[in-house]
All heavy atoms as TSV, in Angstrom:
chain	resi	resn	atom	element	x	y	z
A	1	MET	N	N	-0.831	8.692	38.554
A	1	MET	CA	C	-1.620	8.130	37.487
A	1	MET	C	C	-2.269	9.272	36.695
A	1	MET	O	O	-2.770	10.222	37.271
A	1	MET	CB	C	-2.689	7.209	38.060
A	1	MET	CG	C	-3.418	6.447	37.022
A	1	MET	SD	S	-4.063	4.986	37.822
A	1	MET	CE	C	-5.605	4.842	37.054
A	2	SER	N	N	-2.244	9.156	35.387
A	2	SER	CA	C	-2.760	10.200	34.521
A	2	SER	C	C	-4.283	10.119	34.438
A	2	SER	O	O	-4.867	9.046	34.323
A	2	SER	CB	C	-2.166	10.051	33.125
A	2	SER	OG	O	-2.699	11.032	32.285
A	3	THR	N	N	-4.920	11.274	34.482
A	3	THR	CA	C	-6.375	11.328	34.356
A	3	THR	C	C	-6.801	11.880	33.000
A	3	THR	O	O	-7.981	12.106	32.769
A	3	THR	CB	C	-6.982	12.198	35.474
A	3	THR	OG1	O	-6.408	13.489	35.405
A	3	THR	CG2	C	-6.747	11.568	36.827
A	4	ARG	N	N	-5.829	12.087	32.117
A	4	ARG	CA	C	-6.135	12.587	30.773
A	4	ARG	C	C	-6.845	11.524	29.964
A	4	ARG	O	O	-6.486	10.348	29.983
A	4	ARG	CB	C	-4.861	12.958	30.042
A	4	ARG	CG	C	-4.404	14.347	30.310
A	4	ARG	CD	C	-3.189	14.716	29.533
A	4	ARG	NE	N	-3.284	14.294	28.129
A	4	ARG	CZ	C	-2.312	14.413	27.255
A	4	ARG	NH1	N	-1.164	14.937	27.627
A	4	ARG	NH2	N	-2.447	14.026	26.029
A	5	LYS	N	N	-7.852	11.945	29.258
A	5	LYS	CA	C	-8.558	11.017	28.366
A	5	LYS	C	C	-7.865	11.045	27.009
A	5	LYS	O	O	-7.361	12.087	26.581
A	5	LYS	CB	C	-10.010	11.440	28.208
A	5	LYS	CG	C	-10.823	11.254	29.467
A	5	LYS	CD	C	-12.271	11.600	29.226
A	5	LYS	CE	C	-13.061	11.395	30.503
A	5	LYS	NZ	N	-14.458	11.710	30.312
A	6	PRO	N	N	-7.831	9.908	26.323
A	6	PRO	CA	C	-7.225	9.898	24.991
A	6	PRO	C	C	-7.983	10.849	24.058
A	6	PRO	O	O	-9.199	10.980	24.139
A	6	PRO	CB	C	-7.368	8.462	24.515
A	6	PRO	CG	C	-7.887	7.679	25.660
A	6	PRO	CD	C	-8.350	8.625	26.708
A	7	GLU	N	N	-7.230	11.492	23.215
A	7	GLU	CA	C	-7.821	12.421	22.265
A	7	GLU	C	C	-8.536	11.642	21.163
A	7	GLU	O	O	-7.987	10.692	20.599
A	7	GLU	CB	C	-6.691	13.250	21.642
A	7	GLU	CG	C	-7.132	14.537	21.059
A	7	GLU	CD	C	-5.955	15.343	20.580
A	7	GLU	OE1	O	-4.985	15.505	21.344
A	7	GLU	OE2	O	-6.005	15.795	19.424
A	8	LYS	N	N	-9.763	12.018	20.868
A	8	LYS	CA	C	-10.505	11.344	19.801
A	8	LYS	C	C	-10.010	11.877	18.462
A	8	LYS	O	O	-9.808	13.080	18.297
A	8	LYS	CB	C	-11.995	11.586	19.929
A	8	LYS	CG	C	-12.617	10.829	21.077
A	8	LYS	CD	C	-14.119	10.921	21.031
A	8	LYS	CE	C	-14.707	10.110	22.169
A	8	LYS	NZ	N	-16.166	10.092	22.109
A	9	VAL	N	N	-9.834	10.975	17.524
A	9	VAL	CA	C	-9.405	11.376	16.189
A	9	VAL	C	C	-10.524	11.085	15.208
A	9	VAL	O	O	-11.321	10.161	15.402
A	9	VAL	CB	C	-8.105	10.661	15.763
A	9	VAL	CG1	C	-6.947	11.085	16.631
A	9	VAL	CG2	C	-8.283	9.174	15.795
A	10	LYS	N	N	-10.563	11.884	14.169
A	10	LYS	CA	C	-11.588	11.722	13.149
A	10	LYS	C	C	-11.276	10.483	12.323
A	10	LYS	O	O	-10.128	10.238	11.965
A	10	LYS	CB	C	-11.605	12.964	12.256
A	10	LYS	CG	C	-12.730	12.996	11.282
A	10	LYS	CD	C	-12.727	14.306	10.514
A	10	LYS	CE	C	-13.854	14.314	9.513
A	10	LYS	NZ	N	-13.876	15.552	8.744
A	11	SER	N	N	-12.299	9.705	12.018
A	11	SER	CA	C	-12.067	8.523	11.196
A	11	SER	C	C	-11.894	8.952	9.737
A	11	SER	O	O	-12.355	10.012	9.316
A	11	SER	CB	C	-13.208	7.521	11.332
A	11	SER	OG	O	-14.395	8.043	10.786
A	12	THR	N	N	-11.223	8.114	8.997
A	12	THR	CA	C	-10.979	8.363	7.576
A	12	THR	C	C	-11.702	7.303	6.762
A	12	THR	O	O	-12.089	6.261	7.303
A	12	THR	CB	C	-9.476	8.304	7.264
A	12	THR	OG1	O	-9.033	6.964	7.506
A	12	THR	CG2	C	-8.679	9.278	8.122
A	13	PRO	N	N	-11.879	7.535	5.463
A	13	PRO	CA	C	-12.504	6.496	4.649
A	13	PRO	C	C	-11.739	5.161	4.720
A	13	PRO	O	O	-12.349	4.090	4.745
A	13	PRO	CB	C	-12.462	7.075	3.234
A	13	PRO	CG	C	-12.486	8.551	3.447
A	13	PRO	CD	C	-11.673	8.771	4.702
A	14	PHE	N	N	-10.405	5.252	4.783
A	14	PHE	CA	C	-9.614	4.017	4.860
A	14	PHE	C	C	-9.848	3.304	6.185
A	14	PHE	O	O	-10.045	2.093	6.220
A	14	PHE	CB	C	-8.133	4.311	4.661
A	14	PHE	CG	C	-7.286	3.070	4.656
A	14	PHE	CD1	C	-7.342	2.178	3.601
A	14	PHE	CD2	C	-6.439	2.783	5.711
A	14	PHE	CE1	C	-6.573	1.026	3.595
A	14	PHE	CE2	C	-5.667	1.639	5.715
A	14	PHE	CZ	C	-5.728	0.757	4.652
A	15	SER	N	N	-9.861	4.053	7.296
A	15	SER	CA	C	-10.082	3.401	8.588
A	15	SER	C	C	-11.492	2.816	8.670
A	15	SER	O	O	-11.689	1.734	9.236
A	15	SER	CB	C	-9.829	4.366	9.751
A	15	SER	OG	O	-10.783	5.403	9.770
A	16	ASP	N	N	-12.460	3.502	8.071
A	16	ASP	CA	C	-13.820	2.952	8.030
A	16	ASP	C	C	-13.858	1.672	7.201
A	16	ASP	O	O	-14.529	0.708	7.571
A	16	ASP	CB	C	-14.798	3.969	7.447
A	16	ASP	CG	C	-15.073	5.124	8.390
A	16	ASP	OD1	O	-14.813	4.994	9.603
A	16	ASP	OD2	O	-15.555	6.181	7.900
A	17	PHE	N	N	-13.145	1.673	6.091
A	17	PHE	CA	C	-13.097	0.465	5.261
A	17	PHE	C	C	-12.496	-0.702	6.045
A	17	PHE	O	O	-13.050	-1.799	6.056
A	17	PHE	CB	C	-12.268	0.728	3.996
A	17	PHE	CG	C	-12.034	-0.513	3.176
A	17	PHE	CD1	C	-13.026	-1.031	2.389
A	17	PHE	CD2	C	-10.802	-1.156	3.212
A	17	PHE	CE1	C	-12.816	-2.183	1.638
A	17	PHE	CE2	C	-10.581	-2.294	2.465
A	17	PHE	CZ	C	-11.590	-2.807	1.678
A	18	ILE	N	N	-11.380	-0.464	6.699
A	18	ILE	CA	C	-10.728	-1.521	7.473
A	18	ILE	C	C	-11.658	-2.016	8.578
A	18	ILE	O	O	-11.738	-3.212	8.859
A	18	ILE	CB	C	-9.391	-1.027	8.067
A	18	ILE	CG1	C	-8.399	-0.709	6.952
A	18	ILE	CG2	C	-8.804	-2.008	9.054
A	18	ILE	CD1	C	-8.033	-1.895	6.082
A	19	ARG	N	N	-12.361	-1.124	9.189
A	19	ARG	CA	C	-13.229	-1.495	10.307
A	19	ARG	C	C	-14.490	-2.236	9.846
A	19	ARG	O	O	-14.919	-3.198	10.477
A	19	ARG	CB	C	-13.628	-0.238	11.077
A	19	ARG	CG	C	-14.422	-0.521	12.328
A	19	ARG	CD	C	-14.653	0.740	13.153
A	19	ARG	NE	N	-13.405	1.146	13.773
A	19	ARG	CZ	C	-12.812	2.328	13.587
A	19	ARG	NH1	N	-13.363	3.227	12.795
A	19	ARG	NH2	N	-11.688	2.625	14.185
A	20	TYR	N	N	-15.100	-1.804	8.736
A	20	TYR	CA	C	-16.437	-2.294	8.401
A	20	TYR	C	C	-16.525	-3.198	7.167
A	20	TYR	O	O	-17.556	-3.838	6.971
A	20	TYR	CB	C	-17.390	-1.107	8.204
A	20	TYR	CG	C	-17.498	-0.241	9.429
A	20	TYR	CD1	C	-17.097	1.093	9.402
A	20	TYR	CD2	C	-17.979	-0.744	10.631
A	20	TYR	CE1	C	-17.188	1.895	10.527
A	20	TYR	CE2	C	-18.073	0.051	11.767
A	20	TYR	CZ	C	-17.672	1.361	11.699
A	20	TYR	OH	O	-17.758	2.152	12.818
A	21	ALA	N	N	-15.507	-3.260	6.348
A	21	ALA	CA	C	-15.587	-4.067	5.127
A	21	ALA	C	C	-15.545	-5.551	5.474
A	21	ALA	O	O	-14.944	-5.969	6.463
A	21	ALA	CB	C	-14.439	-3.723	4.192
A	22	SER	N	N	-16.171	-6.322	4.620
A	22	SER	CA	C	-16.149	-7.773	4.818
A	22	SER	C	C	-14.761	-8.311	4.463
A	22	SER	O	O	-13.962	-7.643	3.795
A	22	SER	CB	C	-17.194	-8.442	3.930
A	22	SER	OG	O	-16.827	-8.331	2.567
A	23	THR	N	N	-14.509	-9.511	4.890
A	23	THR	CA	C	-13.226	-10.147	4.599
A	23	THR	C	C	-13.003	-10.252	3.095
A	23	THR	O	O	-11.903	-10.004	2.609
A	23	THR	CB	C	-13.171	-11.541	5.253
A	23	THR	OG1	O	-13.352	-11.391	6.661
A	23	THR	CG2	C	-11.850	-12.222	4.982
A	24	SER	N	N	-14.040	-10.596	2.357
A	24	SER	CA	C	-13.882	-10.740	0.900
A	24	SER	C	C	-13.600	-9.387	0.243
A	24	SER	O	O	-12.812	-9.309	-0.708
A	24	SER	CB	C	-15.101	-11.407	0.283
A	24	SER	OG	O	-16.257	-10.639	0.489
A	25	GLU	N	N	-14.214	-8.307	0.722
A	25	GLU	CA	C	-13.937	-6.981	0.176
A	25	GLU	C	C	-12.490	-6.573	0.453
A	25	GLU	O	O	-11.813	-6.023	-0.422
A	25	GLU	CB	C	-14.869	-5.936	0.791
A	25	GLU	CG	C	-16.307	-6.053	0.338
A	25	GLU	CD	C	-17.235	-5.118	1.088
A	25	GLU	OE1	O	-17.134	-5.026	2.328
A	25	GLU	OE2	O	-18.065	-4.474	0.411
A	26	LYS	N	N	-12.015	-6.857	1.646
A	26	LYS	CA	C	-10.627	-6.547	1.986
A	26	LYS	C	C	-9.670	-7.367	1.134
A	26	LYS	O	O	-8.650	-6.855	0.678
A	26	LYS	CB	C	-10.363	-6.812	3.471
A	26	LYS	CG	C	-11.062	-5.854	4.393
A	26	LYS	CD	C	-10.834	-6.236	5.837
A	26	LYS	CE	C	-11.726	-5.455	6.767
A	26	LYS	NZ	N	-11.613	-5.879	8.155
A	27	GLN	N	N	-9.999	-8.626	0.903
A	27	GLN	CA	C	-9.139	-9.483	0.101
A	27	GLN	C	C	-9.009	-8.942	-1.314
A	27	GLN	O	O	-7.910	-8.855	-1.857
A	27	GLN	CB	C	-9.685	-10.908	0.073
A	27	GLN	CG	C	-8.807	-11.869	-0.685
A	27	GLN	CD	C	-9.328	-13.299	-0.617
A	27	GLN	OE1	O	-10.363	-13.569	-0.033
A	27	GLN	NE2	N	-8.600	-14.204	-1.210
A	28	VAL	N	N	-10.126	-8.539	-1.912
A	28	VAL	CA	C	-10.096	-7.981	-3.269
A	28	VAL	C	C	-9.258	-6.710	-3.300
A	28	VAL	O	O	-8.421	-6.518	-4.189
A	28	VAL	CB	C	-11.535	-7.702	-3.767
A	28	VAL	CG1	C	-11.531	-6.860	-5.034
A	28	VAL	CG2	C	-12.284	-9.000	-3.987
A	29	PHE	N	N	-9.447	-5.842	-2.319
A	29	PHE	CA	C	-8.699	-4.588	-2.252
A	29	PHE	C	C	-7.200	-4.850	-2.148
A	29	PHE	O	O	-6.407	-4.285	-2.902
A	29	PHE	CB	C	-9.176	-3.762	-1.052
A	29	PHE	CG	C	-8.371	-2.527	-0.812
A	29	PHE	CD1	C	-8.560	-1.398	-1.582
A	29	PHE	CD2	C	-7.410	-2.500	0.180
A	29	PHE	CE1	C	-7.812	-0.255	-1.360
A	29	PHE	CE2	C	-6.658	-1.356	0.413
A	29	PHE	CZ	C	-6.860	-0.239	-0.365
A	30	PHE	N	N	-6.807	-5.706	-1.218
A	30	PHE	CA	C	-5.382	-5.934	-1.010
A	30	PHE	C	C	-4.746	-6.740	-2.144
A	30	PHE	O	O	-3.556	-6.610	-2.400
A	30	PHE	CB	C	-5.124	-6.559	0.360
A	30	PHE	CG	C	-5.280	-5.552	1.471
A	30	PHE	CD1	C	-6.341	-5.620	2.357
A	30	PHE	CD2	C	-4.395	-4.494	1.601
A	30	PHE	CE1	C	-6.498	-4.677	3.361
A	30	PHE	CE2	C	-4.537	-3.538	2.600
A	30	PHE	CZ	C	-5.594	-3.633	3.477
A	31	GLU	N	N	-5.530	-7.541	-2.861
A	31	GLU	CA	C	-5.007	-8.200	-4.062
A	31	GLU	C	C	-4.673	-7.157	-5.129
A	31	GLU	O	O	-3.653	-7.253	-5.815
A	31	GLU	CB	C	-6.000	-9.222	-4.597
A	31	GLU	CG	C	-6.053	-10.499	-3.778
A	31	GLU	CD	C	-7.128	-11.464	-4.229
A	31	GLU	OE1	O	-7.937	-11.118	-5.122
A	31	GLU	OE2	O	-7.168	-12.579	-3.669
A	32	LYS	N	N	-5.541	-6.146	-5.270
A	32	LYS	CA	C	-5.273	-5.066	-6.234
A	32	LYS	C	C	-4.027	-4.290	-5.836
A	32	LYS	O	O	-3.188	-3.966	-6.685
A	32	LYS	CB	C	-6.468	-4.119	-6.326
A	32	LYS	CG	C	-7.656	-4.697	-7.053
A	32	LYS	CD	C	-8.802	-3.703	-7.105
A	32	LYS	CE	C	-10.031	-4.310	-7.745
A	32	LYS	NZ	N	-11.163	-3.374	-7.759
A	33	VAL	N	N	-3.892	-3.988	-4.549
A	33	VAL	CA	C	-2.710	-3.273	-4.057
A	33	VAL	C	C	-1.458	-4.098	-4.343
A	33	VAL	O	O	-0.446	-3.570	-4.828
A	33	VAL	CB	C	-2.835	-2.968	-2.543
A	33	VAL	CG1	C	-1.520	-2.464	-1.976
A	33	VAL	CG2	C	-3.952	-1.977	-2.301
A	34	ARG	N	N	-1.519	-5.390	-4.067
A	34	ARG	CA	C	-0.379	-6.278	-4.319
A	34	ARG	C	C	-0.014	-6.285	-5.804
A	34	ARG	O	O	1.163	-6.150	-6.166
A	34	ARG	CB	C	-0.714	-7.699	-3.856
A	34	ARG	CG	C	0.425	-8.701	-4.091
A	34	ARG	CD	C	-0.062	-10.128	-4.115
A	34	ARG	NE	N	-1.009	-10.285	-5.213
A	34	ARG	CZ	C	-1.985	-11.183	-5.221
A	34	ARG	NH1	N	-2.160	-11.982	-4.211
A	34	ARG	NH2	N	-2.803	-11.277	-6.257
A	35	ASP	N	N	-1.019	-6.420	-6.663
A	35	ASP	CA	C	-0.757	-6.471	-8.106
A	35	ASP	C	C	-0.132	-5.166	-8.609
A	35	ASP	O	O	0.779	-5.198	-9.438
A	35	ASP	CB	C	-2.042	-6.781	-8.868
A	35	ASP	CG	C	-2.567	-8.188	-8.603
A	35	ASP	OD1	O	-1.790	-9.034	-8.088
A	35	ASP	OD2	O	-3.752	-8.442	-8.902
A	36	LEU	N	N	-0.613	-4.038	-8.111
A	36	LEU	CA	C	-0.028	-2.752	-8.509
A	36	LEU	C	C	1.415	-2.628	-8.023
A	36	LEU	O	O	2.282	-2.128	-8.749
A	36	LEU	CB	C	-0.874	-1.595	-7.971
A	36	LEU	CG	C	-2.237	-1.404	-8.628
A	36	LEU	CD1	C	-3.067	-0.383	-7.851
A	36	LEU	CD2	C	-2.095	-0.996	-10.079
A	37	ALA	N	N	1.678	-3.099	-6.821
A	37	ALA	CA	C	3.047	-3.037	-6.284
A	37	ALA	C	C	3.983	-3.922	-7.101
A	37	ALA	O	O	5.116	-3.529	-7.397
A	37	ALA	CB	C	3.058	-3.468	-4.822
A	38	ILE	N	N	3.523	-5.095	-7.475
A	38	ILE	CA	C	4.341	-6.003	-8.293
A	38	ILE	C	C	4.652	-5.358	-9.636
A	38	ILE	O	O	5.797	-5.400	-10.110
A	38	ILE	CB	C	3.639	-7.363	-8.466
A	38	ILE	CG1	C	3.637	-8.132	-7.147
A	38	ILE	CG2	C	4.296	-8.184	-9.575
A	38	ILE	CD1	C	2.769	-9.373	-7.142
A	39	GLU	N	N	3.658	-4.730	-10.251
A	39	GLU	CA	C	3.877	-4.081	-11.548
A	39	GLU	C	C	4.863	-2.922	-11.407
A	39	GLU	O	O	5.757	-2.759	-12.253
A	39	GLU	CB	C	2.558	-3.589	-12.132
A	39	GLU	CG	C	2.697	-2.975	-13.501
A	39	GLU	CD	C	3.328	-3.904	-14.529
A	39	GLU	OE1	O	3.104	-5.123	-14.477
A	39	GLU	OE2	O	4.082	-3.391	-15.389
A	40	ASP	N	N	4.746	-2.143	-10.353
A	40	ASP	CA	C	5.699	-1.051	-10.120
A	40	ASP	C	C	7.116	-1.594	-9.954
A	40	ASP	O	O	8.076	-1.035	-10.490
A	40	ASP	CB	C	5.317	-0.245	-8.873
A	40	ASP	CG	C	4.106	0.652	-9.100
A	40	ASP	OD1	O	3.700	0.841	-10.267
A	40	ASP	OD2	O	3.565	1.154	-8.095
A	41	GLN	N	N	7.259	-2.684	-9.228
A	41	GLN	CA	C	8.578	-3.289	-9.021
A	41	GLN	C	C	9.157	-3.798	-10.338
A	41	GLN	O	O	10.354	-3.642	-10.596
A	41	GLN	CB	C	8.490	-4.426	-8.009
A	41	GLN	CG	C	8.239	-3.950	-6.604
A	41	GLN	CD	C	7.986	-5.093	-5.632
A	41	GLN	OE1	O	7.787	-6.232	-6.021
A	41	GLN	NE2	N	7.981	-4.766	-4.350
A	42	ARG	N	N	8.311	-4.381	-11.179
A	42	ARG	CA	C	8.784	-4.860	-12.486
A	42	ARG	C	C	9.293	-3.702	-13.334
A	42	ARG	O	O	10.315	-3.826	-14.021
A	42	ARG	CB	C	7.664	-5.603	-13.208
A	42	ARG	CG	C	7.399	-6.963	-12.639
A	42	ARG	CD	C	6.360	-7.708	-13.436
A	42	ARG	NE	N	6.147	-9.032	-12.856
A	42	ARG	CZ	C	4.986	-9.641	-12.806
A	42	ARG	NH1	N	3.917	-9.085	-13.333
A	42	ARG	NH2	N	4.885	-10.831	-12.262
A	43	GLN	N	N	8.582	-2.572	-13.290
A	43	GLN	CA	C	9.009	-1.407	-14.061
A	43	GLN	C	C	10.351	-0.875	-13.558
A	43	GLN	O	O	11.196	-0.479	-14.361
A	43	GLN	CB	C	7.942	-0.322	-14.004
A	43	GLN	CG	C	6.694	-0.669	-14.783
A	43	GLN	CD	C	5.606	0.380	-14.649
A	43	GLN	OE1	O	5.798	1.425	-14.031
A	43	GLN	NE2	N	4.453	0.099	-15.225
A	44	VAL	N	N	10.557	-0.873	-12.251
A	44	VAL	CA	C	11.824	-0.424	-11.686
A	44	VAL	C	C	12.954	-1.342	-12.138
A	44	VAL	O	O	14.048	-0.877	-12.501
A	44	VAL	CB	C	11.744	-0.352	-10.139
A	44	VAL	CG1	C	13.118	-0.169	-9.529
A	44	VAL	CG2	C	10.810	0.767	-9.717
A	45	ILE	N	N	12.701	-2.637	-12.152
A	45	ILE	CA	C	13.720	-3.601	-12.580
A	45	ILE	C	C	14.078	-3.375	-14.044
A	45	ILE	O	O	15.259	-3.369	-14.412
A	45	ILE	CB	C	13.240	-5.048	-12.335
A	45	ILE	CG1	C	13.194	-5.323	-10.831
A	45	ILE	CG2	C	14.135	-6.057	-13.046
A	45	ILE	CD1	C	12.481	-6.606	-10.451
A	46	VAL	N	N	13.069	-3.168	-14.885
A	46	VAL	CA	C	13.323	-2.920	-16.311
A	46	VAL	C	C	14.151	-1.651	-16.489
A	46	VAL	O	O	15.110	-1.626	-17.268
A	46	VAL	CB	C	11.989	-2.837	-17.092
A	46	VAL	CG1	C	12.198	-2.277	-18.482
A	46	VAL	CG2	C	11.324	-4.203	-17.154
A	47	GLN	N	N	13.813	-0.601	-15.752
A	47	GLN	CA	C	14.574	0.650	-15.848
A	47	GLN	C	C	16.007	0.449	-15.370
A	47	GLN	O	O	16.950	0.961	-15.982
A	47	GLN	CB	C	13.909	1.748	-15.017
A	47	GLN	CG	C	12.616	2.251	-15.609
A	47	GLN	CD	C	11.925	3.253	-14.703
A	47	GLN	OE1	O	12.324	3.478	-13.577
A	47	GLN	NE2	N	10.855	3.852	-15.207
A	48	ALA	N	N	16.180	-0.294	-14.289
A	48	ALA	CA	C	17.523	-0.538	-13.760
A	48	ALA	C	C	18.357	-1.344	-14.748
A	48	ALA	O	O	19.547	-1.075	-14.934
A	48	ALA	CB	C	17.445	-1.263	-12.424
A	49	GLU	N	N	17.742	-2.323	-15.389
A	49	GLU	CA	C	18.470	-3.111	-16.386
A	49	GLU	C	C	18.862	-2.243	-17.575
A	49	GLU	O	O	19.938	-2.398	-18.140
A	49	GLU	CB	C	17.631	-4.307	-16.824
A	49	GLU	CG	C	17.531	-5.378	-15.758
A	49	GLU	CD	C	16.575	-6.496	-16.104
A	49	GLU	OE1	O	15.782	-6.349	-17.064
A	49	GLU	OE2	O	16.605	-7.520	-15.399
A	50	GLY	N	N	17.988	-1.298	-17.951
A	50	GLY	CA	C	18.303	-0.383	-19.041
A	50	GLY	C	C	19.487	0.507	-18.702
A	50	GLY	O	O	20.356	0.757	-19.536
A	51	LEU	N	N	19.547	0.982	-17.465
A	51	LEU	CA	C	20.682	1.801	-17.039
A	51	LEU	C	C	21.962	0.979	-16.999
A	51	LEU	O	O	23.035	1.469	-17.355
A	51	LEU	CB	C	20.411	2.412	-15.661
A	51	LEU	CG	C	19.311	3.470	-15.596
A	51	LEU	CD1	C	19.050	3.873	-14.154
A	51	LEU	CD2	C	19.678	4.674	-16.436
A	52	LYS	N	N	21.835	-0.259	-16.558
A	52	LYS	CA	C	22.992	-1.154	-16.483
A	52	LYS	C	C	23.561	-1.402	-17.886
A	52	LYS	O	O	24.765	-1.363	-18.106
A	52	LYS	CB	C	22.598	-2.469	-15.836
A	52	LYS	CG	C	23.731	-3.405	-15.557
A	52	LYS	CD	C	23.260	-4.592	-14.731
A	52	LYS	CE	C	23.217	-5.812	-15.577
A	52	LYS	NZ	N	22.839	-7.017	-14.834
A	53	ASP	N	N	22.659	-1.573	-18.861
A	53	ASP	CA	C	23.094	-1.802	-20.231
A	53	ASP	C	C	23.800	-0.572	-20.808
A	53	ASP	O	O	24.771	-0.684	-21.542
A	53	ASP	CB	C	21.901	-2.164	-21.128
A	53	ASP	CG	C	21.334	-3.542	-20.810
A	53	ASP	OD1	O	22.031	-4.348	-20.151
A	53	ASP	OD2	O	20.177	-3.804	-21.198
A	54	LYS	N	N	23.305	0.631	-20.477
A	54	LYS	CA	C	23.918	1.858	-20.964
A	54	LYS	C	C	25.303	2.052	-20.392
A	54	LYS	O	O	26.206	2.525	-21.063
A	54	LYS	CB	C	23.042	3.071	-20.604
A	54	LYS	CG	C	21.805	3.193	-21.450
A	54	LYS	CD	C	21.010	4.424	-21.069
A	54	LYS	CE	C	19.735	4.516	-21.892
A	54	LYS	NZ	N	18.953	5.697	-21.517
A	55	LYS	N	N	25.511	1.683	-19.121
A	55	LYS	CA	C	26.837	1.820	-18.498
A	55	LYS	C	C	27.825	0.839	-19.100
A	55	LYS	O	O	29.019	1.138	-19.189
A	55	LYS	CB	C	26.740	1.570	-16.989
A	55	LYS	CG	C	26.328	2.747	-16.199
A	55	LYS	CD	C	26.453	2.433	-14.716
A	55	LYS	CE	C	26.362	3.688	-13.899
A	55	LYS	NZ	N	26.555	3.430	-12.479
A	56	GLY	N	N	27.350	-0.317	-19.489
A	56	GLY	CA	C	28.236	-1.356	-20.027
A	56	GLY	C	C	28.776	-1.026	-21.395
A	56	GLY	O	O	29.756	-1.605	-21.844
A	57	LYS	N	N	28.167	-0.091	-22.095
A	57	LYS	CA	C	28.596	0.239	-23.461
A	57	LYS	C	C	29.724	1.228	-23.478
A	57	LYS	O	O	30.043	1.959	-22.676
A	57	LYS	CB	C	27.423	0.800	-24.265
A	57	LYS	CG	C	26.420	-0.290	-24.576
A	57	LYS	CD	C	25.327	0.275	-25.452
A	57	LYS	CE	C	24.346	-0.849	-25.795
A	57	LYS	NZ	N	23.300	-0.432	-26.638
């Protein structure tokens, strides 16, 4: 059986947020993350369609 103690790691602002933020604060944060990801995906789709149109010509 191992007698080693787990190594303590320094907390980060993100880990503190996850640990201590209220549910409503987390919801607002993750809604913003979701909205930014959706917008990034839309931009990728538009770029891909533009490349597809250029190849078709």
